[in-house]
C-alpha positions as CSV (number, residue, x, y, z in Angstrom):
1,M,19.4,-76.5,37.6
2,R,19.6,-73.1,35.7
3,K,22.7,-71.7,34.0
4,Q,23.0,-68.9,31.6
5,I,26.2,-67.0,30.5
6,G,26.4,-63.5,31.1
7,G,26.4,-60.9,28.1
8,F,23.4,-62.8,26.0
9,Q,20.5,-61.5,27.6
10,K,20.0,-58.6,25.4
11,I,21.0,-59.0,21.7
12,P,20.9,-56.5,19.3
13,E,18.2,-56.8,16.4
14,R,19.4,-59.0,13.4
15,E,20.5,-57.7,10.4
16,M,20.4,-60.2,8.0
17,L,18.1,-63.2,7.5
18,D,21.0,-65.8,7.9
19,C,21.3,-67.1,11.6
20,R,24.9,-67.9,10.9
21,I,25.9,-64.1,10.3
22,T,24.0,-63.3,13.5
23,S,25.6,-66.1,15.5
24,F,29.2,-65.0,14.7
25,R,28.3,-61.3,15.5
26,E,27.2,-62.0,18.9
27,I,29.9,-64.8,19.8
28,L,32.6,-62.4,18.9
29,R,30.9,-59.5,20.7
30,Y,31.1,-61.8,23.7
31,Y,34.7,-62.1,23.3
32,G,35.3,-58.3,22.5
33,I,35.3,-58.1,18.6
34,I,32.7,-56.0,17.5
35,L,31.5,-56.5,13.9
36,D,28.3,-55.7,12.2
37,S,26.7,-58.2,9.8
38,A,27.9,-56.6,6.6
39,S,31.4,-57.5,7.6
40,I,30.8,-60.8,8.5
41,F,28.9,-61.3,5.3
42,L,31.6,-60.1,3.3
43,L,34.3,-62.0,5.1
44,S,32.1,-65.0,4.7
45,G,32.6,-65.0,0.9
46,G,29.5,-62.7,0.2
47,A,27.2,-63.6,-2.9
48,G,28.1,-66.4,-5.0
49,F,26.7,-68.7,-7.3
50,Q,27.1,-72.7,-7.5
51,F,25.5,-74.9,-10.1
52,G,25.6,-78.7,-10.5
53,H,23.7,-81.9,-10.3
54,L,22.1,-83.4,-7.3
55,T,21.0,-87.0,-6.8
56,L,18.6,-87.5,-3.8
57,P,19.5,-90.7,-1.7
58,E,16.6,-92.5,-2.6
59,L,16.0,-91.2,-6.1
60,K,19.6,-92.6,-7.7
61,G,19.4,-92.2,-11.6
62,V,17.7,-89.0,-11.3
63,K,19.7,-86.0,-11.4
64,F,18.2,-82.3,-10.5
65,W,19.8,-79.2,-10.9
66,F,21.5,-77.9,-8.0
67,A,22.6,-74.3,-7.3
68,G,23.5,-71.8,-4.3
69,S,23.7,-68.5,-4.0
70,S,26.3,-68.0,-1.4
71,M,29.5,-70.0,-0.3
72,P,28.0,-73.7,0.7
73,R,29.7,-73.5,4.0
74,L,29.8,-69.6,4.8
75,E,30.5,-70.6,8.3
76,V,34.1,-72.4,7.6
77,E,34.7,-69.8,5.0
78,F,34.4,-67.1,7.6
79,M,36.5,-68.8,10.4
80,N,39.3,-69.7,7.7
81,R,39.3,-66.0,6.3
82,I,39.7,-64.4,10.1
83,S,42.1,-67.2,11.1
84,L,39.6,-67.8,13.9
85,P,41.0,-70.0,16.6
86,R,38.8,-72.7,17.1
87,Q,38.1,-76.5,18.0
88,K,35.8,-78.2,15.8
89,H,33.7,-81.0,17.8
90,H,31.0,-83.8,16.9
91,I,29.0,-84.1,19.9
92,A,26.4,-86.9,20.0
93,N,22.9,-86.2,20.7
94,D,23.0,-88.7,23.8
95,R,23.4,-88.5,27.6
96,E,27.1,-88.3,27.2
97,G,26.8,-85.3,24.7
98,W,24.5,-83.4,26.6
99,V,27.1,-83.6,29.5
100,T,29.7,-82.3,27.3
101,I,27.5,-79.5,26.1
102,K,26.4,-78.6,29.6
103,G,30.0,-78.4,30.7
104,F,31.1,-75.8,28.2
105,T,28.2,-73.6,29.4
106,D,28.9,-74.4,33.3
107,R,32.4,-72.9,32.2
108,N,30.8,-69.8,30.7
109,Q,32.1,-70.9,27.3
110,P,29.2,-70.3,24.6
111,L,29.0,-73.0,21.7
112,L,28.4,-72.5,17.9
113,I,26.1,-75.1,17.5
114,M,24.7,-76.5,13.9
115,F,21.1,-77.7,14.0
116,D,18.0,-77.7,11.9
117,S,15.9,-74.7,13.0
118,R,12.7,-76.0,11.8
119,Y,12.5,-78.1,15.2
120,I,12.2,-74.5,16.7
121,T,10.7,-72.1,14.4
122,S,7.9,-74.5,13.4
123,G,7.9,-77.7,14.8
124,H,9.0,-81.1,13.7
125,S,7.1,-83.3,11.5
126,S,7.8,-87.2,11.2
127,E,6.0,-86.9,7.6
128,V,9.0,-85.6,5.9
129,T,9.2,-85.4,2.2
130,Y,12.2,-85.4,0.2
131,L,11.9,-81.6,-0.9
132,A,11.5,-80.8,3.0
133,N,14.6,-82.3,3.6
134,L,16.2,-80.0,1.2
135,Y,17.2,-77.6,3.9
136,N,20.5,-76.2,4.9
137,P,21.3,-76.3,8.6
138,S,21.1,-73.2,10.9
139,M,23.6,-71.9,13.4
140,T,23.1,-70.8,16.8
141,V,24.9,-69.7,20.1
142,F,23.9,-72.0,22.8
143,T,24.2,-69.8,26.1
144,G,22.5,-71.7,28.6
145,Y,19.8,-74.1,30.1
146,D,17.2,-75.1,32.7
147,T,16.8,-78.4,33.2
148,A,14.2,-78.4,35.6
149,Q,12.0,-76.4,33.2
150,E,13.7,-78.0,30.2
151,E,14.5,-75.1,28.3
152,A,17.4,-73.8,26.3
153,Y,18.8,-70.3,25.7
154,I,20.1,-69.7,22.3
155,V,20.9,-66.8,19.9
156,L,18.0,-67.3,17.5
157,H,15.8,-64.4,16.0
158,Q,12.2,-65.3,15.1
159,N,11.6,-62.0,13.9
160,D,13.6,-58.5,13.0
161,H,12.8,-56.8,16.1
162,Q,13.7,-59.6,18.7
163,A,16.3,-57.9,21.1
164,E,16.3,-61.2,23.6
165,V,17.9,-64.6,23.7
166,L,15.6,-67.3,22.5
167,V,14.1,-69.7,25.3
168,T,13.1,-72.7,23.5
169,S,12.5,-76.3,24.5
170,L,15.7,-78.3,25.3
171,P,14.6,-81.6,24.3
172,D,13.2,-80.2,20.7
173,F,16.8,-78.1,20.5
174,L,18.8,-81.3,21.3
175,D,16.9,-83.5,18.8
176,S,17.6,-80.9,16.2
177,R,21.4,-81.2,16.0
178,N,21.1,-84.9,14.8
179,S,18.3,-83.9,12.1
180,V,19.1,-85.1,8.3
181,T,19.1,-82.1,5.8
182,I,20.2,-82.3,2.6
183,P,22.5,-81.5,0.8
184,F,24.5,-80.7,4.4
185,S,23.6,-82.0,7.8
186,P,23.9,-80.7,11.4
187,D,26.3,-83.8,12.1
188,G,26.4,-82.8,15.7
189,I,28.9,-80.2,15.1
190,C,29.9,-77.5,17.5
191,Y,32.7,-75.2,17.5
192,E,34.5,-74.1,20.5
193,L,36.3,-70.5,20.2
194,N,39.7,-70.0,21.6
195,I,40.2,-66.1,21.4
196,D,42.5,-64.2,23.7
197,S,43.7,-60.6,23.6
198,S,46.5,-61.1,21.1
199,Y,44.1,-62.6,18.6
200,C,41.8,-59.6,19.2
201,E,44.8,-57.3,18.5
202,W,45.7,-59.1,15.5
203,F,42.5,-59.0,13.6
204,R,41.7,-55.4,14.5
205,T,45.1,-54.5,12.6
206,E,44.2,-57.3,9.7
207,Y,40.9,-56.2,9.4
208,P,41.1,-53.7,6.3
209,L,43.4,-55.8,4.3
210,L,41.2,-59.2,5.2
211,L,38.2,-57.5,4.3
212,K,39.9,-56.4,0.9
213,E,40.7,-59.9,-0.1
214,S,37.7,-61.4,0.7
215,I,35.6,-59.3,-1.8
216,L,38.5,-59.8,-4.3
217,D,38.5,-63.3,-3.9
218,T,34.4,-63.2,-4.2
219,C,35.0,-61.4,-7.5
220,G,37.6,-64.1,-8.3
221,R,35.1,-66.9,-7.6
222,M,32.3,-65.2,-9.9
223,L,34.5,-64.3,-12.6
224,G,36.8,-67.5,-12.8
225,D,36.3,-71.0,-14.1
226,I,36.7,-72.7,-10.4
227,K,35.2,-76.2,-9.9
228,F,34.3,-77.6,-6.5
229,E,36.2,-80.2,-4.4
230,D,34.3,-82.8,-3.1
231,L,31.7,-81.0,-1.0
232,E,31.1,-84.0,1.5
233,V,27.5,-83.8,1.8
234,E,24.6,-86.3,2.3
235,A,23.2,-86.4,-1.2
236,E,25.4,-86.5,-4.4
237,I,26.7,-83.4,-6.0
238,T,28.7,-83.6,-9.2
239,D,29.9,-81.2,-12.0
240,C,29.4,-78.5,-9.7
241,T,31.1,-75.0,-11.2
242,Q,31.0,-71.4,-9.7
243,G,30.2,-68.1,-10.6
244,I,29.3,-66.9,-14.2
245,S,30.4,-70.5,-15.7
246,G,28.0,-71.9,-13.7
247,M,25.3,-69.5,-14.5
248,S,26.1,-70.3,-18.2
249,R,26.0,-74.1,-17.6
250,L,22.4,-73.6,-16.1
251,I,21.1,-71.6,-18.8
252,T,22.6,-74.1,-21.6
253,E,20.9,-77.1,-19.7
254,M,17.5,-75.4,-19.6
255,E,17.9,-74.5,-23.4
256,Q,18.8,-78.2,-23.8
257,Y,15.7,-79.3,-21.7
258,A,13.4,-76.9,-23.6
259,S,14.6,-78.3,-27.1
260,E,14.1,-81.8,-25.9
261,L,10.6,-81.0,-24.4
262,A,9.8,-79.5,-28.1
263,E,10.7,-82.4,-29.9
264,T,9.1,-85.4,-27.7
265,M,5.6,-86.0,-26.7
266,A,6.7,-87.7,-23.4
267,F,6.3,-85.2,-20.4
268,N,6.9,-86.1,-16.7
269,A,4.9,-83.0,-15.2
270,K,5.7,-84.1,-11.6
271,Q,9.4,-84.2,-12.2
272,F,9.3,-81.0,-14.0
273,V,7.8,-79.1,-11.3
274,V,10.1,-80.6,-8.7
275,T,13.4,-79.8,-10.7
276,F,12.4,-76.1,-10.8
277,L,11.1,-76.2,-7.3
278,I,14.5,-78.0,-6.1
279,L,16.5,-75.3,-7.8
280,R,14.7,-72.7,-6.1
281,A,14.9,-74.2,-2.6
282,N,18.8,-74.0,-2.5
283,L,19.2,-71.0,-4.3
284,E,17.0,-69.0,-1.9
285,Q,18.4,-70.4,1.3
286,G,18.8,-67.7,3.8
287,S,17.9,-64.9,1.7
288,Y,15.0,-63.7,-0.3
289,T,17.4,-62.1,-2.6
290,C,19.6,-64.8,-3.5
291,N,22.0,-62.5,-1.0
292,R,22.5,-59.6,-3.7
293,E,20.8,-57.0,-1.8
294,E,22.9,-58.0,1.4
295,F,25.8,-58.0,-0.8
296,G,25.1,-54.4,-2.3
297,R,24.3,-53.1,1.4
298,S,27.5,-54.5,2.7
299,L,29.5,-52.9,0.0
300,Q,27.8,-49.4,0.8
301,K,28.6,-50.1,4.4
302,V,32.2,-50.7,4.1
303,A,33.0,-48.1,1.1
304,Y,34.1,-45.5,3.7
305,L,37.3,-47.8,4.2
306,F,38.3,-47.8,0.6
307,D,37.5,-44.0,0.2
308,T,35.6,-44.8,-3.0
309,G,32.4,-43.6,-4.1
310,A,32.3,-45.9,-6.9
311,L,32.0,-48.9,-4.1
312,H,28.8,-47.3,-3.0
313,E,27.2,-47.0,-6.3
314,L,28.2,-50.5,-7.1
315,G,26.4,-51.4,-4.0
316,R,23.6,-49.6,-5.4
317,E,23.6,-51.5,-8.7
318,F,23.7,-54.7,-6.6
319,I,20.9,-54.1,-4.5
320,E,18.7,-53.4,-7.9
321,T,20.1,-56.7,-9.0
322,G,18.7,-58.1,-5.9
323,G,15.1,-57.3,-7.0
324,L,15.7,-59.2,-10.3
325,W,16.9,-62.3,-8.1
326,R,13.5,-62.0,-6.4
327,S,11.4,-62.0,-9.7
328,A,13.6,-65.2,-10.8
329,M,12.9,-67.0,-7.2
330,R,9.1,-66.0,-7.8
331,Q,9.0,-67.3,-11.1
332,L,10.6,-70.5,-10.1
333,Y,7.9,-70.8,-7.5
334,N,5.3,-70.5,-10.4
335,V,6.3,-73.4,-11.9
336,R,3.3,-75.5,-9.9
337,F,1.1,-73.7,-12.2
338,R,3.1,-73.7,-15.4
339,S,3.6,-77.1,-16.2
340,N,0.9,-77.3,-19.1
341,D,3.1,-74.9,-21.0
342,P,7.0,-76.0,-20.2
343,V,8.5,-75.0,-23.3
344,A,7.2,-71.3,-22.8
345,Y,8.0,-71.1,-19.2
346,L,11.5,-72.4,-19.7
347,G,12.0,-69.5,-22.2
348,E,10.7,-66.8,-19.4
349,I,13.2,-68.4,-16.6
350,I,16.2,-68.8,-19.3
351,H,15.6,-65.0,-20.1
352,I,15.8,-63.8,-16.7
353,F,19.0,-65.9,-15.8
354,K,20.6,-64.3,-19.3
355,Q,19.8,-60.9,-17.8
356,L,21.4,-61.6,-14.5
357,K,24.4,-63.6,-16.0
358,C,24.9,-59.9,-17.7
359,R,24.4,-58.1,-14.9
360,E,26.7,-59.9,-12.8
361,E,29.4,-60.3,-15.3
362,S,29.8,-56.6,-15.6
363,L,29.3,-55.8,-11.9
364,F,31.8,-58.1,-10.5
365,T,34.4,-57.0,-13.2
366,R,34.0,-53.2,-12.2
367,L,34.0,-54.4,-8.5
368,K,37.3,-56.0,-9.1
369,E,38.8,-53.1,-11.0
370,T,37.8,-50.7,-8.3
371,L,39.4,-52.4,-5.4
372,R,42.3,-52.9,-7.1
373,S,42.8,-49.5,-8.0
374,S,41.9,-48.3,-4.3
């Protein structure tokens, strides 16, 4: 039996790497709400920074640095921001769960589904290391199936120019829904949207204000001293702080680490390397520039709404800052070749993060002032 929901056979090229942004763009388009990826990204909280300590399930007592460059639950932030009418389901990966998912498709109702995209893009390996499990779940729109061919139809771009819904293995896709990833897992989560004409009209009216408030909230998170509540994650994350305060804490802890290494002969090279690879793995999720280039380009795209050239210029400066973030990620990756001189390596990383902290404190302050005066 084959069933495919109409409206998803052809999809626009992806505009951002983060699949959650594209998934929202496409499912909202199905319901008649046309938003580009820039608007969805900004309404989702845009660029961010969090820093805390991560303890992996099988390595109790060893604390690693945890950092992120966007909202931890971007999809929830976006849906809450625009008061998106939806129901959240935890649908098991079993026969009964498949009947439930299939039923939505049979009623021409696309589902937003969390899953581990590596099952689709690179194949699943049973030999998974803890570092490989450090991976954020992806999101897709499930739009159809072919039980005879064992195929699933989903919205997932494997390259920038793909313009068709992706046809993939149905068994692999279903298995990917219950994969364990750290710090967040798909956990069988699906979202059913309940959008009607009255909501569409409300959203069109409120969109400029919602967008402005969201960007100002992003500035507030970056410039304030706001701690996270319980993140409800697979791993233990503690002492998590956002924004510039989080950057300051990371810099301080790296300086303390360098001081300890300079004063002791004991040095665990493997733990040193893994510490920085874990830091990078979370920071670079969904963006090669830690979401700064995306943030800058998004600001430039919506600048016309606020009639201010300053916003376009700030966008350009965030794009430039994205280049520095890209350099920082390359440097973090190079830790594998620098464990012979850890103190010097730490000094270089600290220097880059101090530059980033100063730039971003200035940029987010100017952005807040610009929007408040517009």
